[in-house]
N, C-alpha and C positions, 0 to 999 in steps of 0.2 A: 470467403472474401476473394475478390479478383486480385491476382498478383500485379504489382506495379508495372512490371516489365511488359505486361499484356495490354496496358491501358492504351498505348499508342496504336497497337494493332487493331483494337476494337473500335477506337475512334476513327481510324483510317477506314475500316470496313463500313461503319455507319455512314460516313460521308460518301463513299463510293456507291453504296447501295441506294442511298437517297437520290443521287444523280442518275443512277441507272434506272430507278423506278420512274423518275420524271421522263426520261427518254422513252422508256417502254410505253408509258401511258400516252405520250404525245405522238410518237412515231411508230410504235409497235415494233421497235428494234432497239438494240443496245450497241453502241459503237464498240468495235473490237479493242480499240486502244484503251477504253475505260477498264475493261476486265483484265486485259494483259498488264496494264500499269498497276492494278491492284496486286496482282501476283508478284510483279517485279519489285515494287516498293516493300511489300511484306517480307519477301526473302532477303532484300537488301538490308532491311532493319534487323532481321534475325541474324544475318551474317555479321553486321557491324557490332551488334550487342554481344555476340559470341566471342568476337575478337577482344572486346573491351573486358569482358568478365571471365574469359577463358572457359566458357561453357559451350563447347561445340555441339552438345546435344540439342541445345535450343535451336540451332540452325538445322541440324540433321532431321529433327522431328518435323520441322517446317517443310523440308523437302519430301519426307516420307508421306506427310499428310496431304500435300499437294498431289503427289503421285497416286496415292490411294484414291483420292477424290477424282483424279483425272480418269482412272479406270471406270469408276461409277458413272461419271459424267458422260463418258463416251458410250457406255451401255445404255444410258437413258436417252442420249441423243439419237443413236442409231435405231432405237426402238420407237422413236418419234414421241416419247413422253416429254422430253425437254427440247426446246429450241436451242440454237447455237449460243445465244446470249445467256440463257439459263445455265447451260453446261459450263461455259467459260467462267461464269460467276461462282459456280460451285467449286471449280478447281481453285480459284482464288481464295475461297473460304477455307479450303484444305490447308492453306499456309497460314491462316489466321487463327483457327481454333486452338485452344491451349492444350495440345497433346503433350503429355509428359512421359509417355511410355507407349509401347506397341499395343498394350491392352486398351489404353485410352483411345488410340486410333480406331481400334475395332469397336469397343463398347460405346464410347462417347460419339464416335463417328456415325454408328448405326442409329443411336438415339437421336442425334441431330437430324438425320434424314427422316426418321420416324416423325419427329416434331414438324419438320418441313412439309411432309406429305399430309399430316393430320390437319395442319393449318391450311394447306393447299386444297384439301378436300372440302372443307367448310367454305373457303373463299370461292372455289370453283362452282359450288352449288348456288351460292348467292349471285355470283357472276352470271350463271346460266339463266337465272330468272330475268335478268335484263335482256339477255339475248332472246329468250322466249317471248318476252313482251313485244320486241321489235319484229319477230318472225312467227307470230302465233299461227298463222294460216299454214306455213310450212310445217310447223310442229304438229298440228292436228293431222295433216296428211301422213307424216312419218309415223305418228303414234297409231293411226288407224291401220296402216299397212302391217304393223307388227302385233296386232291384237291376237292373232292366232298363236304366235310365239309366246305371248304373255299368258294365254290360257294353258299352253303346254307346260310352261315353266311353273305355273301355280299348281298344276296337277302333280308334277314331280315333287314340288315342295311339300304338298300335302302327304304324298307317299312317304317322304323322308321323315316328316313330323310324326306320322303314325308309327314308323319304325322305331324312332328314338324314344317314343312314348313307352315302349315296352322294354327298353334297355337302360333307361335313365330314370333316376328318381326325380320327383318334382322339386327341384331346387333352383337357385338363381341361374345356374348354367343352362338348365333345360329351357327356362322361359326366355333367356337371352337368345338361344339358338332358334327358338320358334319365331321370335320377333325378327331375327335376322333373315330367316328363310322366307318370311312374308314380305319383307322389304326389298330384298335383293332382286326378285324378278321385275318388280315395278321400276326399281332404279335402273336396271339394265335396259329395259325397253325405253325408259325416259331418256337415257343417254344416247341410244340409237336414234331416236327421233330428234334429239337436240343436235346430233352430229350433222344432220341435214341443214339445220339453221346456221351452221358455221361456214357453209359454202356460199360464196358471193361471186357475182359476175363483175369483174374488174376491168376497166379500160387500161390500155397499155401505158398511158402516161401516169397512171397511179400505182403501177407495180413497183415493188421494192426488192432489192437483192435478198434472197432467202425466203421469199413467199413460196408457199407450198402449192403446187398444181394439184387439182383434184383429179385430173385426167390428162393424158398426153395430148399435145397439140400438133396438128399436121399443118405444115406451111407449104408454100409453093415449091416445085421441083423436088418433091419427095423428102424435104427436110422435116424432121420430127423433133419436137422438144418433149423429152420424156420426164415422167415424175422422178424426183430424186429426193433422198433424205436431206440433201443439202439445200433444197429449194432452188429457185431460179437464180441463175448467175447473171452478171451484168451483160454478158454476151447474149444470153437468152432474151433479156429484156430489150436489147437493141434490135434483135430480130423481130420481136413481137411489135415493137414500135414501128419498125420499117414496114411490116405487113399490116399495120393498123388492126391488129388482132386482139380483141378482148378475150379474156380467159376466165375459167372458173377456178377460184382460189379458195383453199381451205384455211380459214382463219383459226388461230390458236388463242388460248386464254392469255391475257396480259398478266404474266406470272411473277415478274420481278418483285412487285409489292409484297408477295408472299414471303420472299427472302427477308425483306425488311421487317415484317411483323414477326417472323419466326426468330430472327436474330435478336431482336429486342427482348422477346420472351426468353430466349436461351440465356442472354446476359443476366436477366433477372434471376433465373433459376441457378445459374452459375454463381452469382454473387451471394445468394441466400443459402443455397444447399451444397455448393461445391461441384455441381454437375447434375446432369439429368438422371444418371444411374443412382446417385445418392438420393435424389428427390424421390425416385420410384421406390427405393428400399424403405425410406421413411414413410412414404404414403401407404405401402402395403403392410408395414409392421404397425 
């Protein structure tokens, strides 16, 4: 069962993530104040509760959780797996999740990320079908260009399958590896072709702060706007508008709804089994 002291935090997170999801769907961005206020209110509540109940660990684990998730969020952000809004929301959730020990932060934190990426993978595949439907011609060209790579990958997969055939017995693990090796090459080439569909030619008046350039842009008098992990700045957009320069932008997946779905599933698991680790132990046993 979920402890009473966490009810406010979970309700707070649900409301904030719902608002963030609406923003992400409508504008493909999440306002900084929304994510920062989630972190601020969560820590303020933990601090106030700690003073009332004389339980300073409730506040300390909120700080440690936010700090640990901040490290992960920055790693995901600078590797371009997460956008800025996704990263900041993850930091806020670090102060929300019910960590009661350092082992909880490691174990439950990793399990929550695993759940997030698992839901995200399914969501991204479904999302990709809609992108593919709108850009099928681009997809065909991209897939056709990578057909030789697909053949090479399948040749390597068959060699590996032949090898593991002689070192493994025919059990569930063997068949799982075979299916995985047959799916991965196709999935890799599919994602390469789909990546081309995510690149759009955008007019300067439609640009937003944080949009990712697909390639650097040369302006008059030797001025160059380079690709950056932070995306376009407000100053960059002003320069592009002044030059009336349309640019190629790489769009990302509208990912905040994945946080909402994952958090709801996490709360259900937490309330019923006491955590994702407990659920996995019961499932495996």
